[in-house]
ZASEGU-681776 format. One record per residue (C-alpha): residue number from 1; chain; x, y, z. Coordinates in pm, 1 decimal. Layout:
<node resi="NUM" chain="A" c1="X" c2="Y" c3="Z"/>
...
END
This chain:
<node resi="1" chain="A" c1="-1380.8" c2="-3113.7" c3="-1161.4"/>
<node resi="2" chain="A" c1="-1142.0" c2="-2942.5" c3="-1355.3"/>
<node resi="3" chain="A" c1="-931.6" c2="-2666.6" c3="-1270.7"/>
<node resi="4" chain="A" c1="-998.3" c2="-2300.7" c3="-1399.7"/>
<node resi="5" chain="A" c1="-728.4" c2="-2167.4" c3="-1672.2"/>
<node resi="6" chain="A" c1="-648.3" c2="-1806.1" c3="-1613.8"/>
<node resi="7" chain="A" c1="-671.6" c2="-1630.4" c3="-2012.8"/>
<node resi="8" chain="A" c1="-338.2" c2="-1601.9" c3="-2165.6"/>
<node resi="9" chain="A" c1="-227.8" c2="-1196.3" c3="-2065.5"/>
<node resi="10" chain="A" c1="-381.7" c2="-889.8" c3="-2333.5"/>
<node resi="11" chain="A" c1="-111.3" c2="-792.3" c3="-2522.8"/>
<node resi="12" chain="A" c1="-173.5" c2="-343.2" c3="-2661.9"/>
<node resi="13" chain="A" c1="-170.4" c2="-394.8" c3="-3018.6"/>
<node resi="14" chain="A" c1="-12.3" c2="-76.6" c3="-3116.9"/>
<node resi="15" chain="A" c1="237.8" c2="-135.1" c3="-2899.0"/>
<node resi="16" chain="A" c1="577.6" c2="-275.4" c3="-3041.8"/>
<node resi="17" chain="A" c1="845.2" c2="-428.6" c3="-2845.7"/>
<node resi="18" chain="A" c1="1071.2" c2="-164.2" c3="-3013.5"/>
<node resi="19" chain="A" c1="821.3" c2="83.8" c3="-2865.9"/>
<node resi="20" chain="A" c1="746.3" c2="-57.9" c3="-2539.6"/>
<node resi="21" chain="A" c1="1108.9" c2="33.0" c3="-2400.2"/>
<node resi="22" chain="A" c1="1226.5" c2="381.3" c3="-2425.3"/>
<node resi="23" chain="A" c1="1577.1" c2="361.7" c3="-2245.5"/>
<node resi="24" chain="A" c1="1740.7" c2="161.7" c3="-1973.9"/>
<node resi="25" chain="A" c1="1766.8" c2="362.2" c3="-1666.1"/>
<node resi="26" chain="A" c1="2181.5" c2="321.8" c3="-1574.9"/>
<node resi="27" chain="A" c1="2235.0" c2="432.1" c3="-1182.7"/>
<node resi="28" chain="A" c1="2400.5" c2="327.6" c3="-932.1"/>
<node resi="29" chain="A" c1="2079.6" c2="173.8" c3="-741.2"/>
<node resi="30" chain="A" c1="2000.4" c2="-27.3" c3="-1127.1"/>
<node resi="31" chain="A" c1="2389.2" c2="-130.3" c3="-1130.7"/>
<node resi="32" chain="A" c1="2386.3" c2="-265.1" c3="-777.7"/>
<node resi="33" chain="A" c1="2074.8" c2="-459.5" c3="-859.2"/>
<node resi="34" chain="A" c1="2213.6" c2="-580.1" c3="-1222.7"/>
<node resi="35" chain="A" c1="2510.8" c2="-734.1" c3="-1090.2"/>
<node resi="36" chain="A" c1="2349.1" c2="-875.2" c3="-716.4"/>
<node resi="37" chain="A" c1="2024.1" c2="-977.2" c3="-808.0"/>
<node resi="38" chain="A" c1="1970.5" c2="-975.3" c3="-1169.5"/>
<node resi="39" chain="A" c1="1728.0" c2="-731.6" c3="-1252.4"/>
<node resi="40" chain="A" c1="1736.8" c2="-434.4" c3="-1509.5"/>
<node resi="41" chain="A" c1="1581.9" c2="-105.9" c3="-1465.0"/>
<node resi="42" chain="A" c1="1357.2" c2="52.5" c3="-1828.0"/>
<node resi="43" chain="A" c1="1186.0" c2="380.5" c3="-1848.6"/>
<node resi="44" chain="A" c1="885.8" c2="239.1" c3="-2044.7"/>
<node resi="45" chain="A" c1="597.7" c2="388.4" c3="-2228.0"/>
<node resi="46" chain="A" c1="327.6" c2="481.1" c3="-1976.2"/>
<node resi="47" chain="A" c1="44.2" c2="289.4" c3="-2162.5"/>
<node resi="48" chain="A" c1="247.1" c2="-58.4" c3="-2139.4"/>
<node resi="49" chain="A" c1="143.1" c2="-340.2" c3="-1919.2"/>
<node resi="50" chain="A" c1="335.0" c2="-602.3" c3="-1716.0"/>
<node resi="51" chain="A" c1="259.1" c2="-851.4" c3="-2033.4"/>
<node resi="52" chain="A" c1="375.8" c2="-604.8" c3="-2259.8"/>
<node resi="53" chain="A" c1="718.1" c2="-511.7" c3="-2107.5"/>
<node resi="54" chain="A" c1="779.8" c2="-933.0" c3="-2023.4"/>
<node resi="55" chain="A" c1="717.8" c2="-929.4" c3="-2393.8"/>
<node resi="56" chain="A" c1="969.3" c2="-666.3" c3="-2515.1"/>
<node resi="57" chain="A" c1="1189.6" c2="-714.8" c3="-2336.1"/>
<node resi="58" chain="A" c1="1232.1" c2="-1139.2" c3="-2445.9"/>
<node resi="59" chain="A" c1="1219.1" c2="-1064.0" c3="-2789.2"/>
<node resi="60" chain="A" c1="1436.2" c2="-781.3" c3="-2760.4"/>
<node resi="61" chain="A" c1="1717.7" c2="-921.4" c3="-2541.9"/>
<node resi="62" chain="A" c1="1669.5" c2="-1256.7" c3="-2576.9"/>
<node resi="63" chain="A" c1="1672.0" c2="-1359.3" c3="-2223.8"/>
<node resi="64" chain="A" c1="1383.2" c2="-1531.4" c3="-1997.6"/>
<node resi="65" chain="A" c1="1213.3" c2="-1281.3" c3="-1772.7"/>
<node resi="66" chain="A" c1="1093.2" c2="-1403.6" c3="-1399.3"/>
<node resi="67" chain="A" c1="944.0" c2="-1104.5" c3="-1281.4"/>
<node resi="68" chain="A" c1="824.0" c2="-770.7" c3="-1390.8"/>
<node resi="69" chain="A" c1="767.6" c2="-499.4" c3="-1121.0"/>
<node resi="70" chain="A" c1="651.1" c2="-162.0" c3="-1212.5"/>
<node resi="71" chain="A" c1="669.1" c2="167.9" c3="-1071.6"/>
<node resi="72" chain="A" c1="443.1" c2="521.6" c3="-1195.5"/>
<node resi="73" chain="A" c1="658.4" c2="776.5" c3="-1110.1"/>
<node resi="74" chain="A" c1="500.0" c2="1152.3" c3="-1030.5"/>
<node resi="75" chain="A" c1="634.8" c2="1427.0" c3="-1213.3"/>
<node resi="76" chain="A" c1="789.0" c2="1691.5" c3="-983.0"/>
<node resi="77" chain="A" c1="679.9" c2="2077.6" c3="-914.9"/>
<node resi="78" chain="A" c1="967.5" c2="2317.5" c3="-1051.0"/>
<node resi="79" chain="A" c1="988.9" c2="2669.4" c3="-996.0"/>
<node resi="80" chain="A" c1="1142.4" c2="2953.5" c3="-1182.7"/>
<node resi="81" chain="A" c1="1071.3" c2="3308.5" c3="-1071.6"/>
<node resi="82" chain="A" c1="678.8" c2="3352.0" c3="-1080.0"/>
<node resi="83" chain="A" c1="598.6" c2="3019.5" c3="-1286.3"/>
<node resi="84" chain="A" c1="495.9" c2="2701.7" c3="-1152.7"/>
<node resi="85" chain="A" c1="548.9" c2="2402.7" c3="-1369.2"/>
<node resi="86" chain="A" c1="605.6" c2="2034.9" c3="-1320.6"/>
<node resi="87" chain="A" c1="803.3" c2="1717.8" c3="-1500.4"/>
<node resi="88" chain="A" c1="599.7" c2="1482.4" c3="-1679.8"/>
<node resi="89" chain="A" c1="519.1" c2="1191.7" c3="-1505.2"/>
<node resi="90" chain="A" c1="675.3" c2="841.9" c3="-1599.6"/>
<node resi="91" chain="A" c1="707.3" c2="463.1" c3="-1538.0"/>
<node resi="92" chain="A" c1="999.0" c2="283.0" c3="-1468.6"/>
<node resi="93" chain="A" c1="993.6" c2="-111.2" c3="-1527.7"/>
<node resi="94" chain="A" c1="1237.3" c2="-343.2" c3="-1326.8"/>
<node resi="95" chain="A" c1="1276.4" c2="-693.5" c3="-1513.5"/>
<node resi="96" chain="A" c1="1434.9" c2="-960.7" c3="-1308.2"/>
<node resi="97" chain="A" c1="1567.2" c2="-1198.5" c3="-1547.9"/>
<node resi="98" chain="A" c1="1623.0" c2="-1604.4" c3="-1473.7"/>
<node resi="99" chain="A" c1="1900.4" c2="-1701.2" c3="-1348.1"/>
<node resi="100" chain="A" c1="2111.9" c2="-1835.2" c3="-1640.3"/>
<node resi="101" chain="A" c1="2039.7" c2="-1516.4" c3="-1855.9"/>
<node resi="102" chain="A" c1="2189.5" c2="-1137.6" c3="-1852.7"/>
<node resi="103" chain="A" c1="2189.8" c2="-829.3" c3="-2064.2"/>
<node resi="104" chain="A" c1="2531.5" c2="-667.4" c3="-2189.4"/>
<node resi="105" chain="A" c1="2406.1" c2="-339.1" c3="-2248.4"/>
<node resi="106" chain="A" c1="2435.2" c2="-226.5" c3="-1853.7"/>
END
């Protein structure tokens, strides 16, 4: 009896690798993750999937990705006098690289 093989991850055809990653997030926590766990944080397009993010990081930085974790960040409420608005929601990706790879931007 053969073992079923899962289908390959589907990529969003509209998103080229340079469109997926908006900017690296350089924070204290992000730097700690980069030095201790070889994990790097990026702000990514909200329509991107884990497969899109993995492909983009591997192609743009010439590294091998071990794991991708994604957080959907909710926009915060802001007040100014009598007006209430909110900041935009955005997506954060934490990309863990294999042990012998590094990204030199951070």
